[in-house]
C-alpha positions as CSV (number, residue, x, y, z in Angstrom):
1,M,-23.7,-81.7,35.6
2,Q,-25.1,-84.8,34.7
3,R,-23.2,-87.6,32.6
4,R,-24.4,-89.5,29.7
5,A,-24.3,-93.2,29.6
6,V,-22.8,-94.8,26.6
7,S,-23.7,-98.4,26.1
8,P,-21.5,-100.7,24.1
9,G,-21.0,-100.3,20.6
10,G,-21.0,-97.0,20.6
11,L,-24.9,-96.7,21.7
12,D,-25.6,-93.0,23.2
13,R,-28.6,-92.8,25.5
14,R,-29.7,-89.6,27.3
15,A,-30.1,-90.7,31.1
16,G,-32.9,-90.0,33.0
17,N,-36.9,-90.3,32.8
18,G,-38.9,-88.4,30.7
19,E,-36.7,-87.9,27.9
20,H,-38.5,-88.6,24.8
21,G,-35.6,-88.0,22.6
22,V,-33.1,-90.7,22.1
23,V,-29.6,-90.6,19.9
24,R,-28.5,-94.0,18.7
25,L,-24.6,-93.9,16.9
26,L,-24.3,-96.9,14.8
27,P,-20.5,-98.8,14.8
28,V,-18.5,-97.8,12.5
29,F,-18.3,-101.0,10.9
30,S,-22.3,-101.2,10.4
31,L,-21.8,-98.1,8.6
32,T,-19.3,-99.3,6.2
33,L,-21.3,-102.7,5.6
34,L,-24.5,-100.5,5.0
35,A,-22.5,-98.6,2.7
36,A,-20.9,-101.5,0.8
37,A,-25.1,-102.9,0.4
38,C,-26.2,-100.0,-0.9
39,G,-23.3,-98.8,-3.3
40,G,-23.0,-102.7,-4.8
41,A,-19.5,-103.6,-4.6
42,E,-17.9,-104.0,-8.3
43,E,-16.5,-107.2,-9.4
44,P,-13.0,-107.1,-10.5
45,P,-12.6,-107.5,-14.6
46,G,-11.6,-111.1,-15.4
47,P,-8.6,-112.3,-17.3
48,L,-8.6,-110.1,-20.9
49,E,-9.1,-112.8,-23.8
50,V,-8.9,-111.9,-27.0
51,W,-9.3,-114.5,-30.1
52,P,-8.6,-115.7,-32.7
53,S,-4.7,-115.9,-31.8
54,D,-3.5,-115.2,-35.3
55,I,-5.4,-113.2,-37.7
56,T,-5.3,-113.4,-41.4
57,L,-7.2,-111.1,-43.7
58,G,-6.5,-110.0,-47.7
59,M,-7.7,-107.6,-50.1
60,T,-7.2,-107.8,-53.9
61,V,-4.6,-105.7,-55.9
62,D,-7.6,-103.7,-57.4
63,N,-7.8,-102.2,-54.0
64,V,-11.2,-104.6,-52.5
65,K,-10.6,-104.8,-48.7
66,F,-11.9,-107.6,-46.9
67,R,-13.2,-107.6,-43.2
68,A,-12.3,-110.0,-40.3
69,P,-14.4,-110.3,-36.8
70,V,-12.2,-110.3,-33.2
71,G,-13.8,-111.6,-30.2
72,A,-12.5,-110.1,-26.9
73,S,-13.7,-110.7,-23.2
74,G,-12.7,-109.8,-19.5
75,G,-10.8,-106.8,-18.9
76,A,-12.7,-103.2,-18.8
77,S,-13.0,-99.9,-21.4
78,L,-10.6,-101.8,-23.7
79,T,-8.6,-100.1,-26.6
80,W,-7.8,-101.1,-30.1
81,S,-4.7,-100.5,-31.9
82,V,-1.8,-101.7,-34.0
83,M,2.1,-101.5,-33.9
84,K,2.5,-99.9,-37.4
85,V,0.8,-96.7,-36.6
86,M,3.1,-94.8,-39.2
87,K,1.4,-97.2,-42.1
88,P,-1.2,-99.3,-40.3
89,R,-2.3,-102.6,-42.1
90,V,-5.6,-102.7,-41.0
91,T,-8.3,-100.2,-39.2
92,I,-10.2,-101.3,-36.4
93,D,-14.0,-100.4,-35.4
94,G,-14.1,-101.9,-31.7
95,D,-15.2,-101.7,-28.2
96,D,-15.5,-104.1,-25.1
97,S,-17.0,-107.0,-26.7
98,G,-14.5,-107.5,-29.8
99,A,-13.8,-105.7,-33.1
100,T,-13.6,-105.6,-37.1
101,L,-10.7,-105.6,-39.0
102,T,-10.8,-103.7,-42.7
103,A,-7.7,-104.7,-44.8
104,E,-5.7,-101.4,-45.9
105,Y,-2.5,-102.5,-46.8
106,P,-0.5,-106.2,-47.2
107,G,1.8,-107.0,-45.3
108,A,2.2,-108.0,-41.4
109,D,1.4,-106.0,-38.2
110,E,0.7,-106.4,-34.8
111,L,-3.0,-106.1,-33.4
112,I,-2.5,-104.4,-29.2
113,V,-5.8,-104.7,-26.9
114,K,-5.8,-102.5,-23.6
115,S,-7.2,-102.9,-20.6
116,S,-8.6,-100.1,-18.1
117,D,-7.1,-102.2,-15.4
118,G,-3.5,-102.9,-17.2
119,Q,-3.9,-105.7,-18.9
120,E,-2.7,-106.2,-22.2
121,K,-2.9,-108.5,-25.3
122,K,-1.0,-108.5,-28.7
123,V,-2.1,-110.8,-31.6
124,P,-0.1,-111.0,-34.8
125,I,-2.0,-109.8,-38.2
126,N,-1.2,-111.0,-41.7
127,V,-2.9,-108.9,-44.8
128,V,-2.8,-111.0,-48.2
129,S,-3.1,-109.5,-51.7
130,Y,-4.9,-111.3,-53.6
131,P,-4.7,-111.0,-58.0
132,M,-7.6,-108.9,-59.4
133,G,-10.6,-111.0,-60.7
134,S,-9.8,-113.8,-57.6
135,V,-12.8,-113.1,-55.7
136,E,-15.2,-113.3,-59.0
137,R,-13.0,-116.3,-60.4
138,G,-13.7,-118.1,-56.5
139,Q,-17.1,-117.3,-56.4
140,A,-17.6,-118.9,-59.9
141,A,-15.7,-122.3,-58.4
142,V,-18.0,-122.3,-55.4
143,L,-21.3,-122.1,-57.4
144,R,-20.2,-124.8,-59.9
145,L,-18.9,-127.5,-57.0
146,G,-22.6,-126.7,-55.1
147,C,-20.8,-125.6,-52.2
148,A,-23.2,-122.9,-51.4
149,M,-26.1,-125.1,-51.8
150,S,-29.1,-126.0,-49.3
151,G,-27.7,-128.0,-46.8
152,C,-23.8,-127.5,-47.2
153,H,-22.3,-124.2,-46.9
154,D,-25.7,-121.9,-47.3
155,G,-26.3,-119.7,-44.7
156,S,-27.9,-122.3,-42.1
157,G,-24.5,-124.8,-43.1
158,P,-21.3,-124.9,-41.2
159,D,-19.8,-121.3,-41.6
160,Y,-16.9,-120.6,-44.0
161,T,-16.8,-116.7,-43.6
162,P,-14.1,-114.6,-41.9
163,S,-15.6,-115.5,-38.4
164,R,-14.4,-118.7,-38.9
165,I,-11.5,-119.0,-41.1
166,A,-9.8,-115.4,-39.9
167,G,-7.6,-117.6,-37.4
168,F,-6.2,-119.7,-40.1
169,E,-3.4,-119.5,-42.8
170,D,-3.9,-119.7,-46.5
171,R,-2.5,-123.1,-46.4
172,D,-4.6,-124.0,-43.7
173,V,-7.8,-123.1,-45.6
174,S,-6.1,-125.0,-48.9
175,N,-5.8,-127.9,-47.1
176,W,-9.3,-128.2,-46.1
177,I,-10.0,-127.1,-49.8
178,L,-8.3,-129.4,-52.0
179,N,-7.5,-132.1,-49.3
180,G,-10.8,-132.2,-47.1
181,K,-8.7,-131.7,-43.7
182,S,-11.6,-130.2,-41.6
183,L,-10.3,-126.8,-39.9
184,K,-11.8,-127.3,-36.8
185,T,-10.9,-131.1,-35.8
186,G,-8.3,-131.7,-38.3
187,V,-9.6,-135.1,-39.5
188,V,-9.7,-135.4,-43.3
189,I,-12.6,-136.0,-44.2
190,E,-12.4,-137.7,-48.5
191,T,-16.0,-136.4,-48.7
192,H,-14.9,-133.0,-48.6
193,K,-12.4,-132.9,-51.2
194,W,-12.9,-130.2,-53.7
195,A,-11.5,-131.2,-57.6
196,L,-10.0,-127.7,-57.7
197,T,-6.7,-126.7,-59.7
198,I,-4.0,-124.8,-57.7
199,E,-5.6,-121.8,-59.8
200,E,-8.7,-122.1,-58.4
201,E,-8.4,-123.1,-55.2
202,Q,-6.5,-120.0,-54.7
203,D,-9.0,-118.2,-55.5
204,V,-11.4,-119.9,-53.9
205,V,-9.3,-118.8,-51.0
206,A,-9.5,-115.2,-51.6
207,Y,-13.4,-115.6,-52.1
208,L,-14.2,-116.9,-48.9
209,R,-12.2,-114.6,-47.2
210,S,-14.4,-111.7,-49.2
211,L,-17.1,-113.1,-47.6
212,P,-19.0,-110.4,-45.2
213,P,-18.7,-112.1,-41.6
214,R,-21.6,-114.2,-40.7
215,G,-21.4,-113.4,-36.5
216,E,-19.0,-113.0,-33.9
217,A,-15.5,-114.4,-34.7
218,V,-15.6,-118.3,-33.7
219,K,-12.9,-119.0,-30.6
220,Q,-10.9,-121.9,-32.5
């Protein structure tokens, strides 16, 4: 009986002259490398990040509801929910890149973001209730001071919509409005102190929170 000669590495060659057929078996490790190269091994998702780390948005007593964006990165197949499922303070429209929160009821809640790989982030939420008419009065004050004019806080100037201020409590925004303390750096800018009464300042905070977000949430 004729035996077959098997070369090192698993190559099986038929012995004898004049044979045209040659059968070659690739080594197991070569098949593995080939499968990995063709399939493109997926990289594991990175660390889950959600921002801002503390979220404040609002609504008025006559049920005008404000929105605020939330950013996210890392993780995979994110799911968004809140702790108070019986009476959630916000509704959520979210995907893997972020979410938009819409106020529903005043009070505190907690945003819960989960990734399919087991990562989880929890972010405190506070929905503030503002008096009826506060948005309109705040808008009037902003227009009177010229804050929305070209070169200041118009569409091309520094952002003061919820995209920028949702990560700050009302007292921080008030301090920026009355005393010129920058939300970004904490430095007091003397020329940015707004001449407002306490009542007007509270209305301006409500107005700024009511603005449509300019874009994605800004990392603080």
